[in-house]
N, C-alpha and C positions, 0 to 999 in steps of 0.2 A: 217545688214551688214553681208557681208561673211566672210569666214575665205580662205585665200590663204597659202597652207602648204608648202614650198622652202627649195627647200635640195640645197647646193651648193654640188657636187659630185664631188669628186677628188683624188689624193693617198694622199697616210697614211703620207706620210714622206715631204710635202712640203717644210720643213723648212733644211734639210739634204741635203746639196750641197754636189754633185762630187759621190750619192749615183742612183744607180737604181733606179726609182721610185719605190714605192711598192703599190698593190692595193687590200690588202687582204678586206679594209673595206665594198671592195661591197659584200660580202659572208655573211655580217648583213642586207646588204636590203631588205632582202625578212623577213623577222620578219618583220622590221617601214612598209614595205608595207601592211603586214597582219593587222599590230594593225592602220593603214587607212581605210584599205578595212572594220574593223570591224563596223566602224565609218562614212560608204560612206564617206570618205574625197579621192580624187584625188591629189594629189600628183605634184608637178612641179619639174623633177627634174635638175637642172641645171648643166649640165657636162662639161667636162676641155676634153684639147687634148689626151691626156693620157686613158681615160677613153671611151672613143670614140674608140679608139684604140684599147680595149681589147675585142675579141669577146667572154669573155668566159662569160665577164662581162655584155654587151652588150644584150647576150639574153635576161635575164629577163627584163630589160629595155625598149626594144625590145615589147616582148608580153605584158607589162602591157600596152603599148602605144595604142597597135593593140585591146587589150580589152577594149579600155577605161577608165583604171585605172587608171592613169596617163599621166603625161606628160613632153617629154625629148624638153627642152632647153639646149640655149649653155652658157658656163662661161668660159669665157676668162681669161686666164694664160698667158701674157705675155713672160714667164723665160721657160714654155714648149711648146709653141703652134710656129711651125716654119712659115715663115722661120725668120731665125735668119743674124745677123751680127755682125763683130769682136767688135763693138763698145763699150764703158761703158756700163754696164747694158742693151745691147740686145743680149747676147750671153747665148745658151741655158745652163740652170742651173747653172745659173750663182745666186753667192752670192746676191746679188742687183736686189733687187725683186720688178723693176718698177711697177709703178702703168699703166694701157694703158693711162691716159693722158700724160705719159712721153715718150711715144714711138712715134717714128716719123710717120707722118700723113703717108706716106705710104707705112712706114713697117705695122706701122698699117691696113691699109687695107688688106693687103696684107694676115695678120693674120688671120681678122677676113672671110676672104674669103677662109681660107685655116679647120679652122673650122668649118664652116660652109657644106661648103662640105662633111670634114668629118662625121658630127652627119647626113647627110641629104643618106651618102654612108650607116653607121650602123644601121638608126633607119627605113630606107625608106623613110621615108619623113622629108621635109624642116626645119628646126625647126625657130620660129617665137617668141619665149621669148627668152629671156637673162637676164644674171647679169654680170658685169666686174666685172673683181679680184681685191680684195682689194677697190669694191667698186670706181675703178678709173675710172667713167663715166664723158666726156664734152659732148660739141653738139657738136661738130667735130665728135667723136664716136658715136654720137644719129643719125646725118646725115649718117654716115655710114651703118647705122644698116638699114635704109629707104633703102639706094641702094641692102640693101642682100634680103630684103624683110621682115625683123622683123618689126612684131605690136606690140610688148607690152616690155617696160626695165622694171627690179626692184631693181636697182642700187642704188639708192640714199638714203639716210639715214640725212632723218630733223634734224636739230636743230644741227646735228655734223658733227665737221670740221676734214679736214683730212688734212689743207696742211701742219703743221710742219713736217710729214712724207714723204710730194712729193706729198698729192692728192689731190682731191679738197673740196671747201669751201661750203658744201649744208646749211650753220645755216638761210638762206635765203630763203628755198624753203619749199614749201606746204608739209603740209601730205596729201591733197587732191589729187588724180591722174590727169596729164594733159597732151595737148600736150606739148612738150620743144620748146627753142626756139635753134636755130643752132649756136648761138651766146655765148648763157649762160643757160647751163642745168639748172637750179634753177627757169628760167622766163617760164612764158608762150606761147610760140611762134605759129608755122606755119607745125610744121613739123607733119607728119601723125602717128609718131610712139605715142603710148601711154606709160607716165612714172607712174608709180604703186607706191609710194616708200615704203618703206618698212614703219614698222607701229613701231614710236620710240615718246613717249608720253614725255612732260616736268609733272612732277605733283606735286611738291614742287610750293604753294604757291605762294610764293615770283617772280618764275619765269614765271609764267602764270599771273603775275598782271604786270611786268615791261619785258616784251617780248625782248627789247634791253639787258637786262641784261642775259638771255638763250643766248641771239649770242654770248655773250662776254666768258660765259662759256663755250658752244661748240667751243668753239674756242681754248680754252684752249686743248682741245684734245692733247695727243703729248707730254704734256710737262710735268714739273716738278710737278711747281703748281696745274696743272689740277690731277696729279696724286694722287698729296697729300689730296687734296680735296673730291676729291671722296672716297678715303680712311679717312674722317673725315666727314668734314661738305662743302656743302649739299648734302653728296653723289655722287651714279651714275646716272645720269643724261646727257640726258633722259632716260628715260627704253624702253627697245628694247620688243617687242613680240617672245622672242626665250628663250630655257629651262634655266637655271642658276641652278647651285651643291649647291650655297649659298639660295639655296628661294624653294621654292615647286610653287604649280601650282595656290595660291594664287597670287601670281607674273602678272602670266600670265591672271588670270581674274580680276586682277586691271587694265592692260596693256590696254588690252579689251575693258573694262567697260571705261575708260576713253576716247578712241578712238572712241568708239557708241557714248559715251555725243557729241563729236566732231562732229558730221554727215559724218564720214567717212562711205564710203561704202564699202569698205573693210579690213578683217586684217590681214597682211603679216607676219606669223611666217616662220623663216630661221628657223635652222643648216644647222652644214656641216656633211657629210657621214662617216667622220671619228672620229664625237663623238659617233657613235652608234657599234663600234667596242672599246671593252675596252684596253688602253693604245692606240688608236688613238689618242687621245684630253688629252691634260694637265687639260682640266675640269672633265673628268669623264675617272680614268683612271684606275679603277677595273670593272669584270662583277658585284660586288652587285651597282658600281656605273651607269653603264649604267641600271643596272633594276630599278632603281633610276630616270632616265631620260624617261625610257620608262613607269615608273609608274606616274609621275608627266606629260605627256604627253596624256596617257588615261586619269586623275582624268578630264584635264582641257577639254579633247573633250568630256568625259561624258556632265560635262555640259554645255556647249555649244548644246548639242547634246537636254538637255534637256528641253534648252532656246530655239528649235526650227532652230538653227543654221543651214547655209546650207554653203555647200564647192563649190570650183570651180577653175579651174588651172589660171597662169596667162595669157591663151592666150582667155579662156572662159571670164576673166576679163576687155578682151581687148572687145572683141563682146559687150557684156553687156554697157560697154561703148558708144561705137557706137551707142547703142540703145537709148540713154541716161541713162540708171541707174544713 
């Protein structure tokens, strides 16, 4: 199993409405890139519109791409990507952060074209990897990605539904990569795009024995009952391959080992660029907390290196899948 490290690279203050977007967290990317470089990991930075338009921040990302040390893909936030219209939820910097699946198709197509062209100008090459903002992927958007030349998407969160918040339901999606269907993103179909889902696994025996129960639990996401059960029993499920302030590298290793046992070809780790900056995320509020995040990742990467695990970017994963890996 190969490791794919993805960073949703976006503004610091996505949830502060009516204020200019800040991009201070981009100053902390070089330290993360150096950590990845030490372990021969080539991360995939999935960037939003405001990042692509920031000349200073893009200089490092462009250099790393040219040197073959990283990949830059697209991360579509409808509330920061033009064009906008005057309807509810479709305005710029709106308090209603719509999932991409809630955006009218003509407007969504225009936003995707705008973001893709902006990244191409900033990096000097067209992006081919993608993640939808708030994981709001659906079959129609997958078809639009094919139109724009994208080859790999990594938006699907298997076993988890966002439908109570207005997003998609991924509880029936495969954990393994697949070509999605234009009518149902969770179903294999005829699109040339590869869906490489985020790595999320149910680890409790009751869910592994009863998949229907796991789907029911996944659909509680966003509800009061779901929040209470995640705080008590059965706790957070499925488990993500992402660092957590409440756990250490043993959590990451457990998810990795469970995923490897299922025969997955890739383990997709994700985090946000704002998490790399003290105070940029509610999860890592202080310099000491960010130091713990880096230490957690360093120990995890070290264990994988000792096990002979190799890294690849999202587009490289697509190429390997084309070859039948």
